[in-house]
Every structure is written in C-alpha cells, then in structure tokens.
matplotlib code that plots the C-alpha trace (Angstrom):
import matplotlib.pyplot as plt

x = [0.0, 1.4, 2.1, 3.5, 2.0, 3.5, 1.9, 3.3, 4.8, 6.1, 7.7, 8.7, 10.3, 10.4, 14.0, 15.0, 17.3, 20.1, 22.3, 26.0, 27.7, 26.3, 23.9, 22.3, 21.9, 20.2, 18.0, 17.0, 16.1, 13.6, 12.6, 13.0, 12.7, 11.9, 12.4, 11.0, 13.3, 12.0, 13.3, 11.0, 9.7, 6.7, 8.0, 5.8, 6.5, 5.0, 6.5, 5.0, 4.8, 8.1, 10.3, 13.7, 14.2, 17.3, 16.4, 19.6, 20.9, 23.7, 23.5, 20.6, 18.8, 15.6, 16.0, 15.5, 12.6, 10.8, 11.3, 10.0, 6.8, 6.4, 6.7, 4.3, 6.8, 6.4, 3.3, 3.6, 3.2, 1.5, 0.7, -0.2, 1.3, -0.4, 1.4, -0.6, -3.6, -3.3, -2.2, 0.9, 0.5, -3.2, -3.1, 0.3, -0.5, -1.9, 0.9, 3.6, 2.3, 3.1, 6.4, 9.9, 12.6, 16.4, 18.4, 22.1, 23.0, 20.2, 19.0, 15.5, 17.0, 17.5, 21.2, 21.7, 19.5, 20.7, 19.8, 17.3, 15.5, 15.2, 14.0, 11.4, 10.1, 9.8, 7.9, 5.5, 4.9, 4.0, 2.0, 3.9, 2.6, 5.1, 5.4, 6.0, 8.5, 10.6, 10.5, 11.7, 14.3, 15.9, 15.8, 17.4, 19.9, 21.1, 21.1, 22.5, 24.8, 23.3, 23.4, 26.5, 25.0, 21.7, 22.8, 25.1, 24.0, 23.6, 26.2, 28.9, 28.3, 30.5, 28.9, 28.4, 26.8, 24.4, 23.3, 22.6, 20.6, 18.7, 17.7, 16.4, 14.4, 13.0, 11.8, 10.6, 7.0, 7.3, 6.5, 5.3, 7.4, 10.9, 12.8, 16.6, 18.5, 22.2, 22.0, 25.7, 27.3, 30.8, 30.7, 33.4, 32.9, 32.0, 29.3, 27.9, 27.7, 25.9, 23.3, 22.8, 22.1, 19.7, 17.7, 17.5, 16.3, 13.5, 12.5, 12.6, 10.7, 8.2, 7.9, 9.0, 9.0, 12.3, 13.2, 16.9, 18.6, 22.4, 25.7, 27.2, 26.5, 27.6, 24.4, 22.4, 24.1, 23.8, 20.2, 18.3, 17.0, 15.4, 16.7, 15.1, 17.5, 16.6, 18.6, 17.7, 14.3, 13.4, 13.2, 15.7, 15.6, 13.3, 14.0, 16.1, 19.7, 20.8, 19.2, 21.4, 24.4, 23.6, 22.9, 25.7, 28.3, 29.4, 33.1, 35.0, 38.6, 40.8, 44.2, 46.8, 49.8, 52.5, 55.7, 57.6, 57.5, 54.7, 55.8, 53.6, 50.2, 47.4, 43.9, 40.4, 38.3, 36.7, 39.6, 42.5, 45.4, 45.0, 48.0, 51.3, 53.9, 56.6, 54.8, 51.4, 48.9, 45.3, 42.9, 39.6, 37.0, 33.5, 31.4, 29.0, 31.9, 33.9, 33.6, 35.8, 36.8, 37.7, 40.1, 41.6, 42.1, 43.8, 46.2, 47.0, 48.0, 50.6, 51.8, 52.7, 49.9, 50.3, 46.9, 44.2, 41.1, 38.0, 36.6, 33.0, 31.9, 31.0, 27.8, 29.6, 31.1, 27.7, 25.9, 28.6, 27.9, 24.2, 24.8, 27.2, 24.4, 24.7, 21.0, 20.2, 22.6, 21.1, 17.6, 18.7, 20.2]
y = [0.0, 3.4, 5.6, 8.4, 9.3, 12.0, 12.9, 15.4, 17.5, 20.9, 23.7, 27.0, 29.9, 33.6, 34.7, 38.4, 39.0, 41.6, 43.2, 43.5, 46.4, 49.3, 50.4, 46.9, 47.0, 50.4, 49.4, 46.2, 48.3, 50.5, 48.3, 44.7, 42.0, 38.4, 35.2, 31.7, 29.1, 25.5, 23.4, 20.4, 19.6, 17.2, 14.2, 11.3, 8.3, 6.3, 4.7, 1.7, 1.2, -0.2, 0.8, 2.5, 4.6, 6.5, 9.9, 11.1, 13.8, 16.5, 19.8, 21.8, 18.8, 19.5, 16.9, 19.2, 21.1, 17.8, 16.8, 20.2, 19.6, 16.1, 17.5, 20.3, 23.2, 24.2, 24.4, 22.8, 25.0, 22.1, 18.4, 16.7, 15.1, 12.7, 11.4, 9.0, 9.9, 13.6, 16.8, 17.6, 21.3, 21.6, 19.0, 20.1, 19.3, 15.9, 15.2, 16.3, 13.8, 10.8, 11.9, 12.5, 14.6, 14.7, 17.4, 16.6, 20.3, 21.5, 20.6, 20.3, 20.1, 22.9, 24.0, 24.8, 22.1, 18.7, 16.1, 14.3, 17.6, 18.2, 14.7, 15.0, 18.2, 16.6, 13.6, 16.0, 17.9, 14.7, 13.5, 10.3, 8.4, 8.4, 4.7, 4.3, 7.3, 5.5, 2.3, 4.0, 6.0, 2.9, 1.2, 4.2, 4.8, 1.2, 0.9, 4.4, 4.3, 7.5, 6.7, 8.8, 11.7, 12.1, 14.9, 16.6, 19.9, 19.6, 22.4, 20.2, 17.2, 16.1, 15.9, 12.1, 12.4, 15.2, 13.0, 10.1, 12.4, 13.8, 10.3, 9.5, 12.8, 12.1, 8.6, 9.1, 9.5, 6.4, 8.2, 6.0, 8.0, 9.3, 11.7, 11.6, 14.4, 13.7, 11.8, 10.7, 13.8, 14.4, 11.3, 8.7, 5.1, 3.6, 6.2, 5.8, 2.0, 2.4, 4.8, 2.6, -0.4, 1.6, 2.8, -0.8, -2.0, 0.6, -0.3, -4.1, -4.0, -1.2, -1.1, 2.5, 4.0, 5.9, 8.4, 9.0, 11.8, 11.7, 12.2, 9.3, 6.4, 4.0, 4.9, 4.1, 0.7, -0.3, 0.7, 0.9, -1.6, 1.1, 4.5, 7.5, 9.7, 13.4, 15.8, 19.5, 18.9, 15.9, 12.3, 10.3, 6.9, 5.0, 1.4, -1.2, -0.4, -3.7, -2.9, 0.2, -1.8, -4.4, -1.8, 0.6, -1.4, -3.6, -3.0, -5.0, -5.3, -8.2, -7.7, -10.5, -10.9, -12.7, -14.5, -12.6, -9.3, -9.6, -9.2, -9.2, -10.9, -11.7, -10.7, -11.8, -9.4, -6.8, -6.8, -4.3, -3.8, -0.7, -1.3, -3.1, -3.2, -5.6, -8.7, -7.1, -6.6, -5.2, -5.9, -4.2, -6.1, -5.7, -8.5, -8.4, -9.4, -11.8, -13.5, -13.1, -16.8, -16.2, -13.4, -15.3, -18.4, -16.4, -14.7, -17.9, -19.7, -17.0, -16.0, -17.6, -16.2, -16.1, -14.6, -12.6, -10.5, -9.3, -5.8, -5.0, -1.5, 0.8, 2.8, 6.1, 5.4, 4.3, 7.4, 9.5, 7.7, 8.4, 12.1, 12.2, 11.1, 7.3, 6.9, 9.2, 7.4, 4.0, 5.3, 6.8, 3.5]
z = [0.0, -1.0, 2.0, -0.1, -3.4, -5.6, -9.0, -11.5, -8.7, -9.6, -7.6, -9.2, -7.4, -8.4, -8.3, -8.6, -11.6, -11.1, -13.7, -12.7, -11.0, -9.1, -11.8, -11.8, -8.0, -8.1, -11.0, -9.1, -6.1, -7.9, -10.9, -9.8, -12.4, -11.6, -13.5, -12.8, -11.4, -11.7, -8.7, -9.2, -12.6, -12.9, -10.9, -10.0, -7.7, -4.9, -1.8, 0.0, 3.7, 5.1, 2.2, 2.6, -0.5, -1.4, -3.0, -4.5, -6.8, -7.1, -5.2, -6.7, -8.2, -6.2, -3.4, -0.4, -2.2, -2.6, 1.0, 2.1, 0.1, 1.5, 5.0, 4.3, 4.7, 1.1, -1.1, -4.6, -7.6, -9.4, -9.1, -5.9, -2.8, -0.5, 2.7, 4.8, 2.7, 3.7, 2.0, 4.0, 3.8, 4.4, 7.3, 8.7, 12.3, 11.7, 9.2, 11.7, 14.3, 12.1, 10.5, 11.7, 10.0, 10.5, 8.8, 9.0, 9.3, 11.6, 15.0, 16.6, 20.1, 22.6, 22.4, 26.1, 27.7, 28.7, 26.1, 28.5, 29.0, 25.3, 24.7, 27.4, 25.9, 22.5, 24.0, 25.7, 22.5, 20.7, 23.8, 24.2, 27.2, 30.1, 30.3, 26.6, 26.7, 29.4, 27.5, 24.3, 26.2, 27.6, 24.1, 22.3, 25.1, 24.7, 20.9, 20.2, 23.2, 24.7, 28.4, 29.1, 27.1, 28.8, 31.1, 28.5, 26.9, 23.1, 22.6, 24.3, 22.1, 19.2, 15.7, 16.0, 19.4, 18.2, 15.3, 17.5, 19.8, 16.8, 15.7, 19.2, 19.3, 15.8, 16.6, 20.2, 19.0, 16.7, 13.4, 10.5, 7.9, 8.5, 6.2, 6.7, 5.0, 5.2, 8.5, 8.5, 7.1, 8.5, 10.8, 11.2, 10.0, 13.4, 14.1, 10.6, 11.0, 14.3, 12.8, 9.8, 12.0, 14.1, 11.1, 9.8, 13.2, 13.3, 9.8, 10.5, 13.9, 13.2, 9.4, 9.5, 6.0, 5.4, 2.7, 2.7, 0.9, 1.1, -0.8, 1.0, -1.3, 1.4, 3.2, 0.0, -0.5, 3.1, 3.6, 0.3, -2.2, -4.3, -5.4, -7.0, -8.9, -9.6, -11.8, -12.5, -11.0, -13.2, -12.2, -14.3, -12.6, -10.2, -9.5, -7.7, -7.0, -8.4, -11.7, -12.3, -11.2, -13.8, -16.5, -15.9, -14.0, -16.8, -16.3, -13.7, -12.8, -11.9, -10.2, -10.4, -8.2, -10.2, -9.3, -12.0, -13.9, -16.5, -20.1, -23.2, -22.6, -25.0, -23.7, -24.8, -26.7, -24.3, -21.8, -21.5, -19.2, -16.9, -14.6, -15.2, -12.4, -11.3, -10.0, -10.5, -13.4, -13.4, -16.2, -16.9, -18.8, -20.2, -18.5, -21.5, -23.8, -21.7, -18.3, -15.3, -15.6, -19.2, -18.4, -15.4, -17.5, -20.3, -17.9, -15.9, -19.1, -19.7, -16.2, -13.0, -10.8, -7.0, -6.2, -7.8, -6.8, -8.6, -8.0, -8.6, -9.7, -6.9, -6.8, -6.9, -10.3, -11.6, -10.4, -12.1, -15.4, -15.1, -14.4, -17.4, -19.7, -19.7, -19.2, -22.1, -24.3, -23.5, -24.2, -27.5, -28.6]

ax = plt.figure().add_subplot(projection="3d")
ax.plot(x, y, z, "-o")
ax.set_aspect("equal")
plt.show()
C-alpha cells in the first residue's frame, strides 16, 4: 500500500534578476525584475509502507525542495502530494504527528539544555505516554549508546553524538514516515555504521518508511534496495539499486599478483590492461563481452599467478555515469 503518493509534482520559485555592478543594483532596487526558477519539474513516484528509499541527486537537483513539500513546509506549484492519505501542507499538524525529520546540518533540540530535558520536551509535544517514553528512552539509550550523554547539553556534544541524539528525538513519537536528510554527514565510520544499524532495526521492527537523501553512497548501498535519482528537478531513474548496477556497472577489474614481472600478454576481446607493475597486473573487462573466468584463464595460461582479486563496480562510479548522460545514451540507442 502506497504511504507516499506524488503525481506530476512541480515547484517554481520567483528569483530576482540583477544586472551586474552598481547600476544593476540600483535598478533592481527601484525596478526589480523576476524570473521563474524551476526546482522540481513534474516528478511522480509512490513509496509503500516499510520501504527504505534513497532519494539522490547532485546539489541543486531538487531533493530538499521535494522533502519540504512532502513534510508540508512548502506548497507545490503544481501536481499533488499525499502522505498517509493527507495533503501535507493543508493538514500540517496531523501530518507532523506521524512523520519524523532529521536534517544533518540543523537541530531540533535545545542547544543549552541537557539532552534528556530536550528529549522529554519533544515527547511531551507529541503527547507520548510516560510509560512508553521511558521504554523507548531505555531502548534508544542502549542501541544508540546514549546513556552517558543524557545529562550533557547539546552544545557540548560532538557531531556524531548530536546526530545520535537527533535520531532519538526524531523517533521518540514512533513516526510512520521518517525523512533523513544527510544523517551521516561528517561522521566517522564507526558512528555511521551504528546509525545505519539503528535505522535498519527501526524499519525491521516497526515497518517505518524511510526516505533517505544523502551524498554518502555507502548509506544508500547499506540501507536501500530502491533508489530515485533526480537531476535538475526531473526524475531520471526510479527502481532497484541492483538494476542500475547491472545496466551501468558492466566493467569489472581483476588484479593479479604474479611470481615474476609480467611481459607481453594476449587478452580476450573486451579486456584491457590498466596497470602493469613488477609482479602485479590489473585488467579491466566488459562483462557483456567476456567472463571473469575467461580473463583469469587467459592470464593464468601465460603467467605464474600467485593470487588474484575481482573488483565489482561501486555505486559512486555508476551514479557519475548516469549524471554524465549514460542513461540518455542508452535510451537513445
């Protein structure tokens, strides 16, 4: 069942246009001119209950504008948005009771209060029963390792500690839909892994629907089975993450450690040497033209191989291909 339904969504801002230099500034003051800036351009998608969906794009693609319309902060210029069968802007109070939002560079907690005081205030705002609040507090303190931070003011926390505190505050009222905007920005690997595991646990145990916007593709690969890619306000891909890996990740690499310095080698069609060093050689190959075993067999018949490793394409390189027009080229072909 679709918990989020977006149809032909559009958002246009009026932006003041200024000519350069002092004359342009004076002219803009008395005779301002405006032009339309399209931030979101007719996108449509639906998200079912319990999905974790990656919503990704470069800076300025329209991600944050979309999230603000889904949360009811912005009113669409056209199209429609339904979250939990409500219009998020018209029913902002009812919508807010059942959603949670984390912005990686903003805080919803009180800067000078101890964390436990901020969390208690948030629980009271959402009218969380006291018994349930204590139960959730114990659970979050354990899984997010917050016990030693409960009496620490937010301003005295590190970035990773603040983000764990933000997650607890966001989920203390058990929202059905959670929007996470850059939840692991600037965090070290250990804190990132802890936060990812916490998000997966909430999704698994409570069927929490999660919309994740991030530039950290490690978050996407760890958490999401489906991605929506947006570019210049337009939706350019919506589907399983494995599908884009299969479609655009056709190149793989094999690195061989050899017992002697490699000389001339004959390679199968579709394979090429990208690195040749003493006792080491790396080959890139097109998996649609030749198999990994075919490349390995060809090299092993010509070299004394000590060991070898196969590298799969990472999501970052695939997303770069899509932004560089690989999707358009495939559709044209």
